[in-house]
Every structure is written in structure tokens, then in C-alpha cells.
C-alpha positions in Angstrom: -35.5 13.8 -67.5 -35.5 14.0 -71.5 -37.7 11.5 -73.6 -34.7 9.1 -74.3 -34.5 8.5 -70.6 -37.9 6.7 -70.3 -36.2 3.2 -70.7 -34.9 4.4 -67.3 -38.3 4.7 -65.5 -38.6 2.3 -62.8 -40.8 -0.6 -63.5 -39.9 -2.7 -60.2 -42.5 -4.2 -57.9 -42.6 -2.4 -54.8 -40.8 -4.1 -51.7 -38.7 -4.0 -48.7 -35.3 -4.5 -49.3 -32.4 -5.7 -47.5 -29.4 -8.2 -47.4 -26.7 -9.7 -46.0 -23.5 -11.9 -46.7 -23.3 -15.9 -46.2 -20.4 -18.4 -46.1 -16.4 -17.7 -46.8 -13.7 -17.9 -44.1 -10.9 -16.0 -42.9 -7.5 -15.8 -44.4 -4.1 -14.9 -43.2 -2.7 -12.5 -45.7 -0.2 -11.0 -43.0 4.1 -11.8 -43.1 5.3 -10.6 -39.4 2.0 -10.1 -38.2 -1.2 -11.7 -38.6 -3.5 -9.6 -41.1 -7.0 -11.8 -41.5 -9.3 -10.8 -44.7 -12.3 -12.7 -45.2 -12.8 -14.7 -48.6 -15.4 -16.9 -50.4 -18.3 -14.7 -48.6 -21.6 -14.4 -51.0 -23.9 -11.4 -51.2 -27.5 -11.7 -51.1 -30.3 -9.4 -51.5 -33.9 -10.3 -50.2 -36.6 -8.6 -51.5 -40.1 -9.0 -49.4 -43.3 -8.2 -51.5 -45.1 -4.8 -50.2 -48.3 -5.9 -49.8 -47.2 -9.1 -47.9 -46.2 -12.5 -48.5 -48.4 -14.9 -50.3 -46.5 -18.0 -51.6 -44.9 -20.0 -48.9 -41.8 -20.8 -50.5 -39.0 -18.0 -51.3 -37.4 -18.4 -55.2 -33.3 -17.9 -54.9 -32.0 -16.2 -58.2 -28.5 -17.6 -59.5 -27.2 -15.8 -62.4 -24.6 -16.9 -65.0 -20.9 -16.3 -66.3 -20.0 -12.8 -66.2 -23.2 -11.6 -64.6 -23.9 -10.3 -61.1 -27.5 -9.6 -59.2 -26.8 -6.4 -60.9 -27.9 -3.0 -60.1 -26.6 0.3 -61.6 -27.1 4.1 -60.8 -28.5 6.1 -63.8 -27.7 9.5 -63.0 -29.9 12.8 -64.6 -30.6 16.5 -63.8 -33.9 17.4 -62.5 -35.3 20.9 -63.0 -37.4 21.9 -60.1 -39.6 25.2 -59.7 -39.1 26.8 -56.3 -41.4 30.1 -55.1 -39.8 32.6 -53.3 -40.3 34.8 -50.9 -41.1 38.3 -53.4 -43.7 35.3 -55.2 -41.3 34.8 -58.3 -40.1 31.2 -59.3 -36.7 30.2 -59.6 -35.5 26.9 -61.0 -33.3 24.4 -58.8 -31.0 22.0 -60.6 -30.9 18.7 -58.8 -28.8 15.8 -58.8 -31.1 12.5 -58.8 -30.8 9.1 -59.5 -32.4 5.9 -60.5 -31.1 2.7 -59.5 -31.9 -0.1 -62.6 -31.4 -3.7 -61.7 -30.2 -5.7 -64.8 -30.9 -9.4 -65.2 -33.8 -10.4 -62.9 -35.2 -7.3 -61.9 -35.6 -5.4 -64.9 -34.4 -5.6 -68.4 -31.8 -3.5 -70.2 -34.6 -1.4 -72.0 -36.8 -0.8 -69.0 -39.1 -3.5 -68.7 -40.0 -5.3 -65.9 -37.9 -8.4 -64.9 -38.7 -11.6 -63.8 -38.4 -11.2 -60.1 -40.6 -8.2 -60.2 -42.8 -10.1 -61.6 -43.0 -12.9 -58.9 -42.8 -10.2 -56.4 -46.2 -8.9 -57.6 -47.4 -12.5 -56.9 -46.4 -12.7 -53.3 -43.1 -14.5 -53.8 -40.0 -13.2 -51.4 -37.3 -13.2 -53.8 -33.2 -13.6 -52.9 -30.9 -12.6 -56.0 -27.1 -13.0 -54.9 -23.9 -11.9 -56.1 -21.8 -15.0 -56.9 -18.7 -15.4 -54.8 -15.5 -13.6 -56.2 -17.8 -11.1 -57.9 -19.5 -8.1 -58.1 -20.9 -7.3 -54.4 -19.0 -10.7 -53.3 -15.7 -9.4 -53.6 -12.8 -11.4 -55.2 -10.1 -12.1 -53.4 -6.4 -13.2 -55.5 -6.1 -16.4 -53.8 -8.7 -17.4 -55.6 -7.3 -17.4 -58.7 -7.5 -15.3 -61.9 -10.4 -13.8 -63.7 -11.8 -13.9 -67.2 -14.0 -11.3 -69.3 -16.2 -12.3 -72.2 -15.9 -9.6 -75.1 -18.7 -7.8 -76.3 -18.3 -9.8 -79.6 -18.8 -13.3 -78.0 -22.2 -11.4 -76.2 -23.4 -10.4 -79.8 -22.7 -13.9 -81.5 -23.6 -15.8 -78.4 -26.4 -14.6 -77.0 -27.9 -11.3 -77.9 -27.2 -11.4 -81.8 -27.1 -15.2 -82.8 -29.2 -14.9 -85.8 -26.6 -12.7 -87.6 -24.0 -15.1 -87.1 -25.4 -18.6 -87.3 -23.3 -20.7 -85.2 -25.6 -23.1 -84.6 -28.9 -24.1 -86.3 -31.0 -22.8 -84.7 -29.9 -19.3 -84.2 -31.8 -18.3 -87.7 -34.8 -18.2 -85.2 -33.8 -15.9 -82.6 -36.5 -13.0 -82.6 -37.1 -11.8 -79.0 -33.9 -9.4 -78.6 -34.9 -6.0 -77.9 -32.7 -4.1 -80.1 -30.2 -5.0 -82.7 -28.2 -6.8 -80.1 -24.6 -5.3 -81.3 -22.2 -2.4 -79.7 -23.4 0.9 -80.1 -27.2 0.1 -79.7 -28.7 1.5 -76.3 -30.0 -1.9 -75.3 -26.6 -4.2 -75.9 -24.7 -1.5 -74.2 -27.0 -1.5 -71.0 -26.5 -5.0 -71.1 -23.0 -5.4 -71.3 -22.2 -2.7 -69.2 -23.5 -5.1 -66.5 -21.3 -7.5 -67.1 -17.9 -8.0 -64.7 -15.1 -10.4 -65.0 -15.9 -14.1 -62.9 -13.5 -16.6 -62.0 -11.2 -18.6 -64.4 -11.4 -21.3 -63.0 -15.3 -23.2 -62.9 -13.9 -25.9 -60.4 -12.9 -22.8 -58.0 -15.9 -21.0 -58.7 -18.3 -23.8 -58.2 -16.5 -25.3 -54.9 -16.5 -21.7 -53.9 -20.4 -21.5 -54.5 -21.8 -24.6 -53.1 -20.3 -24.1 -49.8 -21.3 -20.7 -49.7 -24.9 -21.6 -51.4 -25.2 -24.1 -48.4 -25.0 -21.5 -46.1 -27.8 -19.5 -47.6 -30.1 -22.5 -47.6 -29.3 -23.4 -44.4 -30.2 -19.8 -42.9 -33.5 -19.2 -45.2 -35.0 -22.7 -45.4 -36.9 -24.7 -47.9 -36.3 -22.8 -51.0 -37.1 -22.7 -55.3 -33.6 -22.1 -56.7 -33.8 -20.4 -60.3 -30.7 -21.1 -62.0 -29.3 -19.7 -65.4 -26.2 -21.1 -68.0 -23.7 -22.3 -66.6 -24.5 -21.7 -63.1 -27.2 -24.6 -63.4 -24.8 -27.0 -62.4 -24.6 -25.0 -58.9 -28.1 -25.8 -57.9 -27.0 -29.2 -58.0 -23.8 -28.6 -56.3 -25.9 -26.6 -53.2 -28.4 -29.0 -53.0 -26.6 -32.2 -52.4 -24.9 -27.8 -66.8 -22.6 -28.5 -68.6 -23.2 -30.7 -72.3 -19.4 -31.4 -72.3 -17.6 -34.1 -70.0 -16.9 -32.9 -66.8 -14.9 -34.7 -63.7 -18.0 -35.8 -62.1 -20.7 -35.8 -65.1 -22.2 -32.7 -65.1 -19.9 -31.0 -62.5 -16.6 -30.5 -62.0 -16.9 -30.6 -58.3 -18.0 -34.0 -55.8 -22.2 -34.7 -56.4 -23.0 -37.3 -53.7 -23.3 -40.6 -56.0 -24.7 -43.8 -55.0 -23.0 -46.1 -55.2 -20.5 -43.5 -53.9 -17.1 -42.6 -56.3 -14.0 -44.1 -55.2 -11.2 -41.2 -55.0 -9.6 -40.8 -58.3 -6.3 -38.4 -59.4 -7.1 -34.8 -60.2 -6.1 -35.4 -64.0 -8.7 -38.4 -63.9 -12.5 -39.0 -64.2 -13.8 -40.7 -61.1 -17.4 -41.4 -63.0 -17.2 -44.3 -65.6 -18.8 -42.6 -68.7 -19.3 -43.4 -72.4 -19.7 -41.2 -75.4 -22.4 -41.4 -78.4 -23.4 -39.6 -81.1 -26.1 -37.8 -81.4 -28.3 -37.2 -84.4 -27.7 -33.4 -84.4 -23.6 -34.3 -85.0 -23.0 -33.4 -81.0 -21.1 -35.9 -78.8 -22.8 -36.4 -75.9 -22.1 -38.7 -72.2 -24.0 -40.8 -70.2 -22.7 -42.9 -67.1 -22.0 -46.7 -67.9 -24.9 -48.7 -67.0 -25.6 -49.7 -64.3 -25.8 -46.0 -63.4 -25.2 -44.5 -60.0 -27.5 -42.2 -58.5 -27.5 -38.5 -57.5 -28.4 -39.8 -53.9 -29.6 -35.9 -52.9 -31.3 -35.1 -55.6 -33.5 -38.2 -56.4 -36.8 -36.6 -54.9 -36.0 -33.0 -55.8 -38.2 -32.0 -58.9 -36.2 -30.4 -61.8 -37.1 -28.2 -64.9 -35.3 -27.2 -67.7 -36.1 -24.6 -69.6 -34.7 -24.4 -73.0 -35.1 -21.6 -75.5 -36.0 -22.2 -79.2 -33.0 -20.4 -80.4 -30.8 -20.6 -77.7 -27.4 -22.4 -78.0 -28.4 -25.0 -75.6 -31.2 -26.1 -77.9 -28.7 -28.1 -79.4 -27.5 -30.2 -76.1 -29.8 -29.5 -73.3 -31.2 -33.2 -74.2 -28.3 -34.5 -73.1 -28.2 -32.6 -69.8 -32.2 -33.9 -69.2 -30.5 -37.6 -70.3 -27.9 -37.6 -67.7 -30.1 -36.4 -65.1 -32.9 -39.0 -65.7 -30.3 -41.8 -65.9 -29.0 -40.8 -62.4 -32.7 -41.0 -60.6 -33.3 -37.2 -60.7 -37.2 -36.2 -62.0 -36.8 -33.8 -64.3 -39.2 -32.0 -66.9 -37.5 -30.4 -69.7 -39.7 -27.4 -71.4 -38.8 -26.5 -74.9 -40.0 -23.7 -75.1 -41.5 -23.9 -78.9 -43.0 -26.8 -77.7 -45.0 -24.8 -75.3 -45.9 -22.1 -78.3 -43.2 -19.6 -77.3 -41.0 -18.7 -80.1 -37.5 -16.9 -81.1 -36.1 -17.1 -77.8 -32.3 -17.2 -77.2 -29.8 -17.9 -73.9 -31.0 -14.6 -72.3 -34.5 -15.5 -72.5 -35.3 -13.4 -68.7 -34.3 -10.1 -70.7 -36.1 -10.8 -74.0 -39.7 -9.1 -74.9 -41.4 -11.6 -74.2 -40.0 -12.6 -70.9 -43.3 -12.1 -69.0 -45.0 -15.0 -71.0 -41.9 -17.3 -70.3 -41.9 -16.6 -66.5 -45.7 -17.0 -66.3 -45.3 -20.3 -67.4 -42.6 -21.2 -65.2 -44.5 -20.0 -62.4 -47.4 -22.3 -63.0 -44.9 -25.3 -62.8 -43.3 -23.7 -59.3 -46.9 -23.9 -58.1 -47.9 -27.0 -58.7 -44.4 -28.2 -57.5 -45.0 -26.6 -54.2 -48.9 -27.7 -54.1 -47.6 -31.3 -54.9 -44.7 -31.1 -51.9 -47.1 -29.3 -49.4 -49.6 -32.3 -49.9 -46.7 -34.8 -49.1 -45.3 -33.1 -46.2 -48.8 -33.0 -44.7 -49.7 -36.5 -45.8 -46.4 -37.7 -43.8 -47.2 -36.0 -40.7 -50.6 -37.2 -41.0 -49.1 -40.8 -40.7 -46.4 -40.0 -37.8 -47.6 -41.5 -34.9 
């Protein structure tokens, strides 16, 4: 194993690993006779700390668009000395591999990731592959897929400082490496990306169904969602700044008072657009605003990197949720003394500084929830 392979040295926390699938349904693909395949299922990988579980609630990681839970096998040759009967030595060349997890378990340059760090803290970790992606097999009946080109990844996520497509982009300093094609770290990251469904509404519908099946199976959990799939966390327990059919999602949420049915080309939620000081247009409900019935007692945290493209519009998502009665905290990392992060902060050089901050919030919320649960039990006859 050469020195250039040091980036592939395993940094993952020791754990017991298992996997399963949830959700999905059979559909008939035959003509004259019945031939069924399963579609809409979701792959889930469970990691349990080797030293034992120390936290009461598990964490569920849900990746963003064109990503997966991501495992890539890195192969290399290993020379091993073997003694022979006559006392001489011979060299054997063995094929070996390391499984390298991007996104949440490790980073493209081989550092420990958020999930591995949280395993060290004693959390059970669930990492999924979204429906119709990766190990959650895609079925053509769910529609075509799209692939983000490497140039888009450079401009939006890994080298945004070089393009300045939004005001905050110039502050991006935390991506390891140049962030451009040909850089080993960028290439390792981009190689892990996959096609995803072109129809966002179909994707959200499938994720809502399979995600609910997952929570039914594992019980109470903390959802850690990224990017486009932040909206998934809300559809399951019941983020995009632009107007969706149901405010912040393309599929129905449970509002109170309920929303009446509307044709597919209409928005059933009555909204009003506003002009923000930074030039963005954002949307809120018309008053009196409907409440998100299933989210009013679930704490939510929105975390925004200083140089992320979301820095110019995450405030609008927070305003929409608060107007709908959701308890939301908004961590702007720069205001917490953490600077230079873009959209893929869990892969960036200061990723562990960020997850330590987020875990403090998780621990606080879980502690408060435990106290409330004990108080309710004490009041019960």
C-alpha cells in the first residue's frame, strides 16, 4: 500500500453492522402471466457502537440529491512475506480492499465523518439509500433519472469561491483540496454521486412512505437530513426556498385547518410572495396561517454554512416553518464562530467541530423530551 493510499486508511468507528429494507410494493410487469417485481423499497444500514449503546434515541442520516449512504470498495495489492520449509522467505501478492464510506461515515480524503464520530459517542446510527437510488433499486415505473454534472458540483458545492454565483460564496474556505476535477479529493467525492429521480414529487412520495415504515420499525429517532431531503424529514413525521405545491414540499403535509383538494396544476395552499433585502423573493402563507399539525411539538434545527448557497435563503424556510407553528432554531455557523463552510459541511475540513455543536443541541433536546415524558407519566392516573 503506497503512501498515496494513506487517504484510504480506515477511520471508521468500530461497530456492529446490519442492514434491511423497508417499504415498497409489488407490481406486475408481465403480460400473459403474472410476473412481479418490488419497487419503492428503501435500503437501511444499521451501525451499533462496538462499546455499547449510550444514548437513548438513534440517529437517522438522510442524504441529499444524487447522493447515497455510499460505500465504495478501494482495491490494492499487498505483499506478504511467508516463511518456507527450508527457512527461506517468499513474497505473496494478495488482493485486499478497504470499504470507504463517504457522506456521513468518512470524508473523501479519509477523515472521520459525522456518523463515525457519533458512533464514538454511543449513538445507534441508521444510514439510508433513498428510494430508487443506490442499493434501493430503481424501477423504471417511477420515471427517468437525472445526473448532476461535475461542473455543477464545482460551482455549487466544492469550489464555489472560484465562481461567486452568490454573495457569500467568496467566503468558502473549508473544502479539502481544490474542489475541481482532477483533484483526488474532488474525484473521490464526485465518483460517489449517482442519478436520482427527475420527478421530485414522486421522490418525496416514495420517501414519505418508506420513511414512515422505517420509523414504525425503529421507534423514536433524531432525523439528520441534508439539502433537498430536509423536506423529507417533514413529510415523514407527519427545503427549498422556492414555492412548492404545499409550501415547502411537493407532496401533501397535514395542515390544520386541512387543505382542500385542488387540481394538480394548482397550489392548494394560499401563499403570498415578498421581496427580501438581499434581492430574493420568498413565500409565506396568507394570514391566518395554517399550522403543520404533526410538527408543532417536534423540535427542528436548521444549520447553515457561512458560504453555502443556502445562506441567502434558509431564513425564508425558517420563517415559513415558524409561521406554521413549528419550533425551529436556526444555527448560522458563522454566528457560532465556525467559518468558511459551504453546502457539504459534513465533508469539509472542520466537519467534527460542526457535529460537536450539533450534538450538543441533540443531547439537549433528547434530555428535555425525556423530562417531559417522565412528567407526563407522573401525571397519569
